All heavy atoms as TSV, in Angstrom:
chain	resi	resn	atom	element	x	y	z
A	1	MET	N	N	60.406	33.506	-31.523
A	1	MET	CA	C	59.878	32.306	-30.937
A	1	MET	C	C	58.904	31.670	-31.923
A	1	MET	O	O	58.124	32.377	-32.561
A	1	MET	CB	C	59.210	32.602	-29.609
A	1	MET	CG	C	58.738	31.379	-28.878
A	1	MET	SD	S	57.895	31.697	-27.309
A	1	MET	CE	C	59.204	32.335	-26.338
A	2	ILE	N	N	58.931	30.397	-32.050
A	2	ILE	CA	C	58.023	29.691	-32.942
A	2	ILE	C	C	56.591	29.873	-32.421
A	2	ILE	O	O	56.337	29.670	-31.230
A	2	ILE	CB	C	58.404	28.189	-33.002
A	2	ILE	CG1	C	59.831	28.055	-33.528
A	2	ILE	CG2	C	57.434	27.436	-33.879
A	2	ILE	CD1	C	60.364	26.640	-33.445
A	3	PRO	N	N	55.647	30.235	-33.302
A	3	PRO	CA	C	54.270	30.481	-32.850
A	3	PRO	C	C	53.657	29.294	-32.099
A	3	PRO	O	O	52.938	29.478	-31.112
A	3	PRO	CB	C	53.511	30.764	-34.125
A	3	PRO	CG	C	54.529	31.268	-35.086
A	3	PRO	CD	C	55.794	30.534	-34.715
A	4	GLN	N	N	53.950	28.072	-32.527
A	4	GLN	CA	C	53.374	26.899	-31.846
A	4	GLN	C	C	53.926	26.784	-30.450
A	4	GLN	O	O	53.197	26.422	-29.521
A	4	GLN	CB	C	53.704	25.634	-32.652
A	4	GLN	CG	C	53.066	25.620	-34.028
A	4	GLN	CD	C	53.755	24.646	-34.962
A	4	GLN	OE1	O	54.874	24.292	-34.746
A	4	GLN	NE2	N	53.044	24.241	-36.007
A	5	THR	N	N	55.200	27.074	-30.285
A	5	THR	CA	C	55.808	27.005	-28.946
A	5	THR	C	C	55.180	28.069	-28.032
A	5	THR	O	O	54.862	27.802	-26.889
A	5	THR	CB	C	57.343	27.228	-29.048
A	5	THR	OG1	O	57.884	26.261	-29.930
A	5	THR	CG2	C	57.978	27.112	-27.692
A	6	ARG	N	N	55.010	29.248	-28.572
A	6	ARG	CA	C	54.402	30.313	-27.786
A	6	ARG	C	C	52.984	29.950	-27.362
A	6	ARG	O	O	52.599	30.142	-26.219
A	6	ARG	CB	C	54.401	31.610	-28.587
A	6	ARG	CG	C	53.798	32.762	-27.818
A	6	ARG	CD	C	53.789	34.023	-28.622
A	6	ARG	NE	N	53.125	35.048	-27.851
A	6	ARG	CZ	C	53.259	36.335	-28.047
A	6	ARG	NH1	N	54.070	36.755	-28.994
A	6	ARG	NH2	N	52.619	37.205	-27.335
A	7	GLU	N	N	52.201	29.404	-28.273
A	7	GLU	CA	C	50.830	28.998	-27.957
A	7	GLU	C	C	50.824	27.921	-26.893
A	7	GLU	O	O	49.998	27.951	-25.983
A	7	GLU	CB	C	50.119	28.502	-29.231
A	7	GLU	CG	C	49.810	29.585	-30.206
A	7	GLU	CD	C	49.242	29.058	-31.516
A	7	GLU	OE1	O	48.854	27.880	-31.563
A	7	GLU	OE2	O	49.176	29.846	-32.478
A	8	ARG	N	N	51.757	26.970	-26.960
A	8	ARG	CA	C	51.837	25.904	-25.997
A	8	ARG	C	C	52.186	26.448	-24.626
A	8	ARG	O	O	51.593	26.072	-23.611
A	8	ARG	CB	C	52.859	24.859	-26.406
A	8	ARG	CG	C	52.933	23.697	-25.455
A	8	ARG	CD	C	53.640	22.501	-26.035
A	8	ARG	NE	N	53.552	21.429	-25.114
A	8	ARG	CZ	C	54.588	20.821	-24.563
A	8	ARG	NH1	N	55.800	21.141	-24.925
A	8	ARG	NH2	N	54.440	19.832	-23.706
A	9	ILE	N	N	53.135	27.364	-24.564
A	9	ILE	CA	C	53.527	27.985	-23.312
A	9	ILE	C	C	52.348	28.749	-22.696
A	9	ILE	O	O	52.079	28.645	-21.504
A	9	ILE	CB	C	54.739	28.896	-23.495
A	9	ILE	CG1	C	55.984	28.080	-23.794
A	9	ILE	CG2	C	54.973	29.766	-22.230
A	9	ILE	CD1	C	57.195	28.875	-24.210
A	10	GLU	N	N	51.639	29.520	-23.527
A	10	GLU	CA	C	50.484	30.270	-23.005
A	10	GLU	C	C	49.405	29.355	-22.478
A	10	GLU	O	O	48.823	29.613	-21.460
A	10	GLU	CB	C	49.943	31.175	-24.127
A	10	GLU	CG	C	50.844	32.341	-24.455
A	10	GLU	CD	C	50.388	33.149	-25.629
A	10	GLU	OE1	O	49.434	32.720	-26.359
A	10	GLU	OE2	O	50.933	34.228	-25.864
A	11	THR	N	N	49.163	28.233	-23.177
A	11	THR	CA	C	48.168	27.259	-22.752
A	11	THR	C	C	48.579	26.647	-21.404
A	11	THR	O	O	47.769	26.535	-20.482
A	11	THR	CB	C	47.993	26.170	-23.785
A	11	THR	OG1	O	47.548	26.777	-24.995
A	11	THR	CG2	C	46.976	25.135	-23.341
A	12	LEU	N	N	49.838	26.286	-21.281
A	12	LEU	CA	C	50.328	25.695	-20.034
A	12	LEU	C	C	50.241	26.672	-18.883
A	12	LEU	O	O	49.888	26.322	-17.762
A	12	LEU	CB	C	51.775	25.176	-20.209
A	12	LEU	CG	C	51.907	23.970	-21.106
A	12	LEU	CD1	C	53.398	23.681	-21.367
A	12	LEU	CD2	C	51.240	22.737	-20.492
A	13	LEU	N	N	50.568	27.955	-19.138
A	13	LEU	CA	C	50.488	28.969	-18.087
A	13	LEU	C	C	49.043	29.196	-17.648
A	13	LEU	O	O	48.770	29.381	-16.464
A	13	LEU	CB	C	51.099	30.275	-18.572
A	13	LEU	CG	C	52.645	30.279	-18.659
A	13	LEU	CD1	C	53.130	31.552	-19.336
A	13	LEU	CD2	C	53.278	30.099	-17.306
A	14	ARG	N	N	48.106	29.171	-18.592
A	14	ARG	CA	C	46.683	29.314	-18.228
A	14	ARG	C	C	46.239	28.149	-17.354
A	14	ARG	O	O	45.522	28.346	-16.359
A	14	ARG	CB	C	45.823	29.407	-19.476
A	14	ARG	CG	C	45.846	30.732	-20.156
A	14	ARG	CD	C	44.780	30.863	-21.234
A	14	ARG	NE	N	45.152	31.908	-22.140
A	14	ARG	CZ	C	45.728	31.727	-23.308
A	14	ARG	NH1	N	45.976	30.517	-23.756
A	14	ARG	NH2	N	46.063	32.731	-24.074
A	15	LYS	N	N	46.645	26.938	-17.734
A	15	LYS	CA	C	46.291	25.764	-16.931
A	15	LYS	C	C	46.898	25.847	-15.533
A	15	LYS	O	O	46.257	25.509	-14.540
A	15	LYS	CB	C	46.760	24.481	-17.619
A	15	LYS	CG	C	45.950	24.109	-18.827
A	15	LYS	CD	C	46.444	22.832	-19.461
A	15	LYS	CE	C	45.665	22.495	-20.707
A	15	LYS	NZ	N	46.141	21.260	-21.344
A	16	ALA	N	N	48.153	26.274	-15.474
A	16	ALA	CA	C	48.827	26.405	-14.160
A	16	ALA	C	C	48.094	27.447	-13.287
A	16	ALA	O	O	47.915	27.216	-12.081
A	16	ALA	CB	C	50.279	26.793	-14.348
A	17	LEU	N	N	47.677	28.540	-13.868
A	17	LEU	CA	C	46.957	29.551	-13.117
A	17	LEU	C	C	45.645	28.996	-12.598
A	17	LEU	O	O	45.291	29.206	-11.422
A	17	LEU	CB	C	46.694	30.774	-13.994
A	17	LEU	CG	C	45.953	31.953	-13.320
A	17	LEU	CD1	C	46.705	32.444	-12.116
A	17	LEU	CD2	C	45.723	33.046	-14.315
A	18	THR	N	N	44.925	28.249	-13.417
A	18	THR	CA	C	43.670	27.643	-13.003
A	18	THR	C	C	43.909	26.684	-11.817
A	18	THR	O	O	43.181	26.685	-10.850
A	18	THR	CB	C	43.023	26.882	-14.160
A	18	THR	OG1	O	42.787	27.812	-15.221
A	18	THR	CG2	C	41.699	26.256	-13.751
A	19	LEU	N	N	44.967	25.863	-11.919
A	19	LEU	CA	C	45.279	24.930	-10.848
A	19	LEU	C	C	45.654	25.619	-9.560
A	19	LEU	O	O	45.253	25.217	-8.479
A	19	LEU	CB	C	46.381	23.972	-11.285
A	19	LEU	CG	C	46.004	22.965	-12.381
A	19	LEU	CD1	C	47.242	22.216	-12.844
A	19	LEU	CD2	C	44.938	22.007	-11.873
A	20	THR	N	N	46.450	26.684	-9.651
A	20	THR	CA	C	46.888	27.358	-8.431
A	20	THR	C	C	45.720	28.074	-7.745
A	20	THR	O	O	45.712	28.189	-6.525
A	20	THR	CB	C	47.993	28.390	-8.712
A	20	THR	OG1	O	47.525	29.342	-9.682
A	20	THR	CG2	C	49.279	27.718	-9.201
A	21	GLN	N	N	44.721	28.464	-8.503
A	21	GLN	CA	C	43.571	29.145	-7.901
A	21	GLN	C	C	42.722	28.144	-7.119
A	21	GLN	O	O	42.005	28.512	-6.209
A	21	GLN	CB	C	42.706	29.814	-8.976
A	21	GLN	CG	C	43.379	31.036	-9.573
A	21	GLN	CD	C	42.636	31.616	-10.748
A	21	GLN	OE1	O	41.788	30.939	-11.336
A	21	GLN	NE2	N	42.975	32.810	-11.134
A	22	LYS	N	N	42.848	26.860	-7.422
A	22	LYS	CA	C	42.087	25.809	-6.716
A	22	LYS	C	C	42.795	25.324	-5.477
A	22	LYS	O	O	42.211	24.584	-4.690
A	22	LYS	CB	C	41.845	24.628	-7.668
A	22	LYS	CG	C	40.908	24.974	-8.813
A	22	LYS	CD	C	40.699	23.791	-9.714
A	22	LYS	CE	C	39.811	24.168	-10.898
A	22	LYS	NZ	N	39.595	23.032	-11.817
A	23	LEU	N	N	44.029	25.703	-5.253
A	23	LEU	CA	C	44.783	25.272	-4.075
A	23	LEU	C	C	44.233	25.942	-2.842
A	23	LEU	O	O	43.829	27.113	-2.864
A	23	LEU	CB	C	46.269	25.615	-4.224
A	23	LEU	CG	C	47.049	24.878	-5.283
A	23	LEU	CD1	C	48.460	25.445	-5.401
A	23	LEU	CD2	C	47.128	23.411	-4.936
A	24	PRO	N	N	44.211	25.209	-1.709
A	24	PRO	CA	C	43.773	25.865	-0.474
A	24	PRO	C	C	44.768	26.925	-0.037
A	24	PRO	O	O	45.964	26.772	-0.215
A	24	PRO	CB	C	43.728	24.716	0.535
A	24	PRO	CG	C	44.577	23.640	-0.046
A	24	PRO	CD	C	44.569	23.845	-1.547
A	25	GLN	N	N	44.228	28.016	0.494
A	25	GLN	CA	C	45.086	29.131	0.916
A	25	GLN	C	C	45.572	28.862	2.343
A	25	GLN	O	O	44.809	28.430	3.211
A	25	GLN	CB	C	44.331	30.434	0.852
A	25	GLN	CG	C	43.893	30.813	-0.541
A	25	GLN	CD	C	45.072	31.021	-1.471
A	25	GLN	OE1	O	46.029	31.663	-1.105
A	25	GLN	NE2	N	44.985	30.495	-2.665
A	26	SER	N	N	46.828	29.125	2.590
A	26	SER	CA	C	47.424	28.939	3.902
A	26	SER	C	C	47.423	30.265	4.670
A	26	SER	O	O	47.543	31.331	4.072
A	26	SER	CB	C	48.857	28.443	3.740
A	26	SER	OG	O	49.481	28.376	4.981
A	27	GLU	N	N	47.301	30.175	5.955
A	27	GLU	CA	C	47.366	31.377	6.813
A	27	GLU	C	C	48.761	31.939	6.828
A	27	GLU	O	O	48.956	33.139	6.846
A	27	GLU	CB	C	46.932	31.035	8.244
A	27	GLU	CG	C	45.465	30.678	8.351
A	27	GLU	CD	C	44.576	31.887	8.087
A	27	GLU	OE1	O	44.951	33.015	8.458
A	27	GLU	OE2	O	43.496	31.675	7.491
A	28	SER	N	N	49.757	31.100	6.859
A	28	SER	CA	C	51.149	31.544	6.851
A	28	SER	C	C	52.003	30.576	6.012
A	28	SER	O	O	51.638	29.441	5.813
A	28	SER	CB	C	51.691	31.629	8.269
A	28	SER	OG	O	51.729	30.328	8.834
A	29	VAL	N	N	53.091	31.104	5.594
A	29	VAL	CA	C	54.004	30.297	4.766
A	29	VAL	C	C	55.298	30.083	5.556
A	29	VAL	O	O	55.840	31.035	6.121
A	29	VAL	CB	C	54.328	31.014	3.432
A	29	VAL	CG1	C	55.346	30.232	2.642
A	29	VAL	CG2	C	53.049	31.222	2.659
A	30	GLN	N	N	55.741	28.859	5.608
A	30	GLN	CA	C	56.995	28.546	6.270
A	30	GLN	C	C	57.931	27.914	5.273
A	30	GLN	O	O	57.552	27.051	4.478
A	30	GLN	CB	C	56.758	27.574	7.399
A	30	GLN	CG	C	55.902	28.106	8.522
A	30	GLN	CD	C	55.698	27.094	9.617
A	30	GLN	OE1	O	56.027	25.929	9.446
A	30	GLN	NE2	N	55.153	27.539	10.732
A	31	GLU	N	N	59.176	28.367	5.298
A	31	GLU	CA	C	60.170	27.815	4.411
A	31	GLU	C	C	60.967	26.756	5.165
A	31	GLU	O	O	61.332	26.958	6.313
A	31	GLU	CB	C	61.122	28.907	3.892
A	31	GLU	CG	C	60.421	29.886	2.971
A	31	GLU	CD	C	61.391	30.861	2.362
A	31	GLU	OE1	O	62.596	30.562	2.315
A	31	GLU	OE2	O	60.923	31.908	1.935
A	32	ALA	N	N	61.205	25.648	4.542
A	32	ALA	CA	C	61.976	24.579	5.133
A	32	ALA	C	C	63.345	24.520	4.479
A	32	ALA	O	O	63.450	24.557	3.260
A	32	ALA	CB	C	61.265	23.243	4.961
A	33	ALA	N	N	64.361	24.434	5.297
A	33	ALA	CA	C	65.712	24.301	4.759
A	33	ALA	C	C	65.988	22.837	4.495
A	33	ALA	O	O	65.632	21.973	5.281
A	33	ALA	CB	C	66.713	24.831	5.774
A	34	ALA	N	N	66.599	22.555	3.379
A	34	ALA	CA	C	66.926	21.159	3.019
A	34	ALA	C	C	68.052	20.696	3.932
A	34	ALA	O	O	69.034	21.398	4.115
A	34	ALA	CB	C	67.349	21.075	1.571
A	35	PRO	N	N	67.895	19.507	4.543
A	35	PRO	CA	C	68.947	19.017	5.430
A	35	PRO	C	C	70.214	18.624	4.695
A	35	PRO	O	O	71.263	18.492	5.281
A	35	PRO	CB	C	68.301	17.787	6.099
A	35	PRO	CG	C	67.224	17.378	5.154
A	35	PRO	CD	C	66.774	18.625	4.461
A	36	TYR	N	N	70.101	18.460	3.422
A	36	TYR	CA	C	71.279	18.090	2.600
A	36	TYR	C	C	71.041	18.542	1.181
A	36	TYR	O	O	69.911	18.776	0.770
A	36	TYR	CB	C	71.494	16.577	2.626
A	36	TYR	CG	C	70.316	15.819	2.083
A	36	TYR	CD1	C	70.218	15.503	0.735
A	36	TYR	CD2	C	69.274	15.410	2.914
A	36	TYR	CE1	C	69.115	14.837	0.240
A	36	TYR	CE2	C	68.162	14.760	2.413
A	36	TYR	CZ	C	68.101	14.467	1.067
A	36	TYR	OH	O	67.003	13.813	0.556
A	37	ALA	N	N	72.098	18.665	0.432
A	37	ALA	CA	C	71.980	19.007	-0.978
A	37	ALA	C	C	71.712	17.734	-1.758
A	37	ALA	O	O	72.264	16.676	-1.436
A	37	ALA	CB	C	73.283	19.656	-1.454
A	38	PRO	N	N	70.871	17.761	-2.774
A	38	PRO	CA	C	70.591	16.570	-3.545
A	38	PRO	C	C	71.894	16.034	-4.187
A	38	PRO	O	O	72.738	16.807	-4.613
A	38	PRO	CB	C	69.626	17.030	-4.616
A	38	PRO	CG	C	69.460	18.492	-4.482
A	38	PRO	CD	C	70.171	18.938	-3.258
A	39	ALA	N	N	72.000	14.709	-4.225
A	39	ALA	CA	C	73.214	14.094	-4.785
A	39	ALA	C	C	73.402	14.505	-6.244
A	39	ALA	O	O	74.470	14.909	-6.637
A	39	ALA	CB	C	73.102	12.577	-4.634
A	40	SER	N	N	72.342	14.393	-6.995
A	40	SER	CA	C	72.399	14.833	-8.399
A	40	SER	C	C	71.006	15.101	-8.860
A	40	SER	O	O	70.062	14.399	-8.507
A	40	SER	CB	C	73.086	13.780	-9.258
A	40	SER	OG	O	72.266	12.633	-9.330
A	41	SER	N	N	70.856	16.118	-9.644
A	41	SER	CA	C	69.553	16.481	-10.198
A	41	SER	C	C	69.776	17.125	-11.529
A	41	SER	O	O	70.706	17.933	-11.691
A	41	SER	CB	C	68.840	17.446	-9.266
A	41	SER	OG	O	67.627	17.845	-9.835
A	42	HIS	N	N	68.952	16.803	-12.487
A	42	HIS	CA	C	69.085	17.461	-13.773
A	42	HIS	C	C	68.198	18.686	-13.853
A	42	HIS	O	O	68.190	19.400	-14.828
A	42	HIS	CB	C	68.781	16.472	-14.930
A	42	HIS	CG	C	67.415	15.862	-14.833
A	42	HIS	ND1	N	67.146	14.774	-14.068
A	42	HIS	CD2	C	66.260	16.178	-15.443
A	42	HIS	CE1	C	65.878	14.437	-14.196
A	42	HIS	NE2	N	65.297	15.272	-15.019
A	43	TYR	N	N	67.437	18.990	-12.773
A	43	TYR	CA	C	66.676	20.201	-12.706
A	43	TYR	C	C	67.529	21.303	-12.076
A	43	TYR	O	O	68.355	21.053	-11.200
A	43	TYR	CB	C	65.420	20.025	-11.824
A	43	TYR	CG	C	64.422	19.086	-12.402
A	43	TYR	CD1	C	64.262	17.833	-11.842
A	43	TYR	CD2	C	63.637	19.438	-13.491
A	43	TYR	CE1	C	63.328	16.925	-12.357
A	43	TYR	CE2	C	62.735	18.552	-14.016
A	43	TYR	CZ	C	62.579	17.290	-13.449
A	43	TYR	OH	O	61.667	16.411	-13.984
A	44	ARG	N	N	67.342	22.538	-12.531
A	44	ARG	CA	C	68.037	23.646	-11.917
A	44	ARG	C	C	67.177	24.897	-12.043
A	44	ARG	O	O	66.342	25.028	-12.931
A	44	ARG	CB	C	69.393	23.876	-12.554
A	44	ARG	CG	C	69.407	24.336	-13.998
A	44	ARG	CD	C	70.824	24.500	-14.522
A	44	ARG	NE	N	70.765	24.808	-15.962
A	44	ARG	CZ	C	70.710	26.037	-16.447
A	44	ARG	NH1	N	70.731	27.072	-15.653
A	44	ARG	NH2	N	70.647	26.221	-17.751
A	45	VAL	N	N	67.381	25.783	-11.089
A	45	VAL	CA	C	66.664	27.070	-11.066
A	45	VAL	C	C	67.681	28.152	-11.259
A	45	VAL	O	O	68.755	28.159	-10.630
A	45	VAL	CB	C	65.920	27.259	-9.724
A	45	VAL	CG1	C	65.274	28.626	-9.659
A	45	VAL	CG2	C	64.898	26.152	-9.512
A	46	ALA	N	N	67.367	29.090	-12.140
A	46	ALA	CA	C	68.266	30.204	-12.405
A	46	ALA	C	C	67.484	31.501	-12.295
A	46	ALA	O	O	66.326	31.584	-12.731
A	46	ALA	CB	C	68.883	30.096	-13.799
A	47	ARG	N	N	68.092	32.522	-11.716
A	47	ARG	CA	C	67.449	33.826	-11.631
A	47	ARG	C	C	67.915	34.699	-12.747
A	47	ARG	O	O	69.088	34.741	-13.085
A	47	ARG	CB	C	67.833	34.491	-10.306
A	47	ARG	CG	C	67.125	35.801	-10.101
A	47	ARG	CD	C	67.390	36.412	-8.774
A	47	ARG	NE	N	66.672	37.651	-8.651
A	47	ARG	CZ	C	66.907	38.523	-7.732
A	47	ARG	NH1	N	67.814	38.310	-6.806
A	47	ARG	NH2	N	66.184	39.654	-7.697
A	48	TYR	N	N	66.947	35.408	-13.356
A	48	TYR	CA	C	67.308	36.369	-14.374
A	48	TYR	C	C	67.920	37.582	-13.675
A	48	TYR	O	O	67.318	38.096	-12.728
A	48	TYR	CB	C	66.060	36.788	-15.146
A	48	TYR	CG	C	65.515	35.721	-16.091
A	48	TYR	CD1	C	65.101	34.503	-15.608
A	48	TYR	CD2	C	65.480	35.934	-17.454
A	48	TYR	CE1	C	64.612	33.498	-16.459
A	48	TYR	CE2	C	64.980	34.962	-18.317
A	48	TYR	CZ	C	64.558	33.751	-17.808
A	48	TYR	OH	O	64.092	32.775	-18.647
A	49	PRO	N	N	69.066	38.027	-14.121
A	49	PRO	CA	C	69.762	39.128	-13.438
A	49	PRO	C	C	68.909	40.401	-13.324
A	49	PRO	O	O	68.214	40.763	-14.259
A	49	PRO	CB	C	71.007	39.386	-14.292
A	49	PRO	CG	C	71.173	38.132	-15.127
A	49	PRO	CD	C	69.799	37.554	-15.285
A	50	TYR	N	N	68.976	41.026	-12.173
A	50	TYR	CA	C	68.298	42.300	-11.915
A	50	TYR	C	C	66.784	42.248	-12.147
A	50	TYR	O	O	66.182	43.190	-12.645
A	50	TYR	CB	C	68.919	43.429	-12.757
A	50	TYR	CG	C	70.416	43.454	-12.690
A	50	TYR	CD1	C	71.164	43.001	-13.778
A	50	TYR	CD2	C	71.061	43.869	-11.554
A	50	TYR	CE1	C	72.563	43.010	-13.697
A	50	TYR	CE2	C	72.446	43.862	-11.463
A	50	TYR	CZ	C	73.201	43.446	-12.542
A	50	TYR	OH	O	74.549	43.435	-12.474
A	51	SER	N	N	66.170	41.091	-11.839
A	51	SER	CA	C	64.723	40.981	-12.031
A	51	SER	C	C	64.131	40.095	-10.942
A	51	SER	O	O	64.860	39.557	-10.099
A	51	SER	CB	C	64.412	40.396	-13.415
A	51	SER	OG	O	64.701	39.011	-13.427
A	52	ARG	N	N	62.825	39.913	-10.990
A	52	ARG	CA	C	62.100	39.023	-10.072
A	52	ARG	C	C	61.806	37.679	-10.745
A	52	ARG	O	O	61.052	36.893	-10.200
A	52	ARG	CB	C	60.778	39.685	-9.669
A	52	ARG	CG	C	60.966	40.991	-8.974
A	52	ARG	CD	C	59.645	41.678	-8.649
A	52	ARG	NE	N	58.499	40.874	-8.978
A	52	ARG	CZ	C	57.269	41.350	-9.001
A	52	ARG	NH1	N	57.006	42.556	-8.710
A	52	ARG	NH2	N	56.266	40.546	-9.346
A	53	PHE	N	N	62.358	37.430	-11.924
A	53	PHE	CA	C	62.058	36.243	-12.670
A	53	PHE	C	C	63.019	35.106	-12.404
A	53	PHE	O	O	64.224	35.319	-12.341
A	53	PHE	CB	C	62.042	36.550	-14.178
A	53	PHE	CG	C	60.964	37.501	-14.568
A	53	PHE	CD1	C	61.241	38.863	-14.637
A	53	PHE	CD2	C	59.684	37.073	-14.855
A	53	PHE	CE1	C	60.253	39.763	-14.992
A	53	PHE	CE2	C	58.694	37.962	-15.207
A	53	PHE	CZ	C	58.974	39.312	-15.259
A	54	TYR	N	N	62.490	33.924	-12.255
A	54	TYR	CA	C	63.278	32.699	-12.079
A	54	TYR	C	C	62.877	31.703	-13.131
A	54	TYR	O	O	61.690	31.622	-13.520
A	54	TYR	CB	C	63.008	32.101	-10.693
A	54	TYR	CG	C	63.558	32.939	-9.554
A	54	TYR	CD1	C	62.863	34.048	-9.100
A	54	TYR	CD2	C	64.771	32.617	-8.960
A	54	TYR	CE1	C	63.374	34.816	-8.070
A	54	TYR	CE2	C	65.272	33.375	-7.943
A	54	TYR	CZ	C	64.575	34.471	-7.481
A	54	TYR	OH	O	65.080	35.243	-6.476
A	55	ALA	N	N	63.848	30.932	-13.641
A	55	ALA	CA	C	63.582	29.938	-14.667
A	55	ALA	C	C	63.890	28.557	-14.122
A	55	ALA	O	O	64.830	28.367	-13.357
A	55	ALA	CB	C	64.454	30.212	-15.887
A	56	LEU	N	N	63.038	27.601	-14.452
A	56	LEU	CA	C	63.243	26.207	-14.105
A	56	LEU	C	C	63.634	25.462	-15.366
A	56	LEU	O	O	62.931	25.521	-16.375
A	56	LEU	CB	C	61.954	25.605	-13.530
A	56	LEU	CG	C	61.998	24.099	-13.257
A	56	LEU	CD1	C	63.032	23.778	-12.195
A	56	LEU	CD2	C	60.633	23.599	-12.858
A	57	TYR	N	N	64.784	24.789	-15.284
A	57	TYR	CA	C	65.322	24.038	-16.445
A	57	TYR	C	C	65.379	22.543	-16.160
A	57	TYR	O	O	65.686	22.148	-15.017
A	57	TYR	CB	C	66.741	24.513	-16.784
A	57	TYR	CG	C	66.821	25.915	-17.329
A	57	TYR	CD1	C	67.074	26.975	-16.492
A	57	TYR	CD2	C	66.673	26.151	-18.687
A	57	TYR	CE1	C	67.181	28.267	-16.978
A	57	TYR	CE2	C	66.778	27.429	-19.174
A	57	TYR	CZ	C	67.035	28.471	-18.326
A	57	TYR	OH	O	67.130	29.742	-18.815
A	58	ASP	N	N	65.076	21.759	-17.139
A	58	ASP	CA	C	65.306	20.317	-17.101
A	58	ASP	C	C	66.446	20.068	-18.066
A	58	ASP	O	O	66.222	20.022	-19.295
A	58	ASP	CB	C	64.052	19.553	-17.524
A	58	ASP	CG	C	64.225	18.055	-17.534
A	58	ASP	OD1	O	65.306	17.573	-17.146
A	58	ASP	OD2	O	63.253	17.356	-17.890
A	59	GLY	N	N	67.650	19.982	-17.553
A	59	GLY	CA	C	68.820	19.941	-18.447
A	59	GLY	C	C	68.952	21.309	-19.098
A	59	GLY	O	O	69.043	22.314	-18.434
A	60	ASP	N	N	68.876	21.330	-20.403
A	60	ASP	CA	C	68.936	22.608	-21.143
A	60	ASP	C	C	67.553	23.102	-21.566
A	60	ASP	O	O	67.439	24.166	-22.129
A	60	ASP	CB	C	69.800	22.440	-22.396
A	60	ASP	CG	C	71.271	22.255	-22.049
A	60	ASP	OD1	O	71.679	22.762	-20.984
A	60	ASP	OD2	O	71.997	21.620	-22.818
A	61	GLU	N	N	66.502	22.328	-21.282
A	61	GLU	CA	C	65.154	22.699	-21.686
A	61	GLU	C	C	64.474	23.560	-20.607
A	61	GLU	O	O	64.417	23.226	-19.447
A	61	GLU	CB	C	64.298	21.444	-21.908
A	61	GLU	CG	C	62.899	21.736	-22.361
A	61	GLU	CD	C	62.082	20.466	-22.542
A	61	GLU	OE1	O	62.563	19.365	-22.275
A	61	GLU	OE2	O	60.907	20.622	-22.929
A	62	LEU	N	N	63.973	24.708	-21.045
A	62	LEU	CA	C	63.270	25.612	-20.161
A	62	LEU	C	C	61.857	25.056	-19.897
A	62	LEU	O	O	61.091	24.802	-20.818
A	62	LEU	CB	C	63.145	27.011	-20.802
A	62	LEU	CG	C	62.357	28.056	-20.024
A	62	LEU	CD1	C	63.041	28.353	-18.699
A	62	LEU	CD2	C	62.174	29.297	-20.853
A	63	LEU	N	N	61.547	24.837	-18.619
A	63	LEU	CA	C	60.236	24.278	-18.262
A	63	LEU	C	C	59.233	25.355	-17.816
A	63	LEU	O	O	58.081	25.285	-18.163
A	63	LEU	CB	C	60.371	23.270	-17.122
A	63	LEU	CG	C	61.212	22.023	-17.400
A	63	LEU	CD1	C	61.253	21.154	-16.156
A	63	LEU	CD2	C	60.608	21.256	-18.563
A	64	ALA	N	N	59.732	26.344	-17.075
A	64	ALA	CA	C	58.830	27.355	-16.554
A	64	ALA	C	C	59.601	28.607	-16.172
A	64	ALA	O	O	60.785	28.566	-15.904
A	64	ALA	CB	C	58.101	26.826	-15.302
A	65	VAL	N	N	58.882	29.732	-16.152
A	65	VAL	CA	C	59.405	30.989	-15.667
A	65	VAL	C	C	58.425	31.446	-14.600
A	65	VAL	O	O	57.219	31.446	-14.807
A	65	VAL	CB	C	59.512	32.039	-16.783
A	65	VAL	CG1	C	59.936	33.387	-16.226
A	65	VAL	CG2	C	60.496	31.551	-17.853
A	66	ALA	N	N	58.968	31.818	-13.452
A	66	ALA	CA	C	58.112	32.256	-12.337
A	66	ALA	C	C	58.546	33.649	-11.891
A	66	ALA	O	O	59.711	34.034	-12.032
A	66	ALA	CB	C	58.251	31.292	-11.179
A	67	VAL	N	N	57.597	34.399	-11.348
A	67	VAL	CA	C	57.887	35.725	-10.797
A	67	VAL	C	C	57.744	35.619	-9.291
A	67	VAL	O	O	56.758	35.094	-8.786
A	67	VAL	CB	C	56.876	36.776	-11.341
A	67	VAL	CG1	C	57.183	38.128	-10.739
A	67	VAL	CG2	C	56.947	36.834	-12.847
A	68	TYR	N	N	58.727	36.101	-8.585
A	68	TYR	CA	C	58.702	36.050	-7.118
A	68	TYR	C	C	58.681	37.469	-6.586
A	68	TYR	O	O	59.365	38.314	-6.986
A	68	TYR	CB	C	59.938	35.300	-6.593
A	68	TYR	CG	C	60.022	35.280	-5.096
A	68	TYR	CD1	C	59.138	34.515	-4.343
A	68	TYR	CD2	C	60.939	36.037	-4.429
A	68	TYR	CE1	C	59.203	34.483	-2.953
A	68	TYR	CE2	C	61.030	36.021	-3.047
A	68	TYR	CZ	C	60.144	35.236	-2.317
A	68	TYR	OH	O	60.221	35.209	-0.959
């Protein structure tokens, strides 16, 4: 991985962590089912096989990796 890309990803993850810590905490979490599938979207979520990791892509560009 290019060092500059790695540094940028680390910086973005630190900022995301800071932002999530400022969010109000909910007593319970409810999942909502989408009433319909989006007509078209260039975003997609992919799960890494045999892991808890999910990737968010904008077209072919990796935007984020999340652990669930």
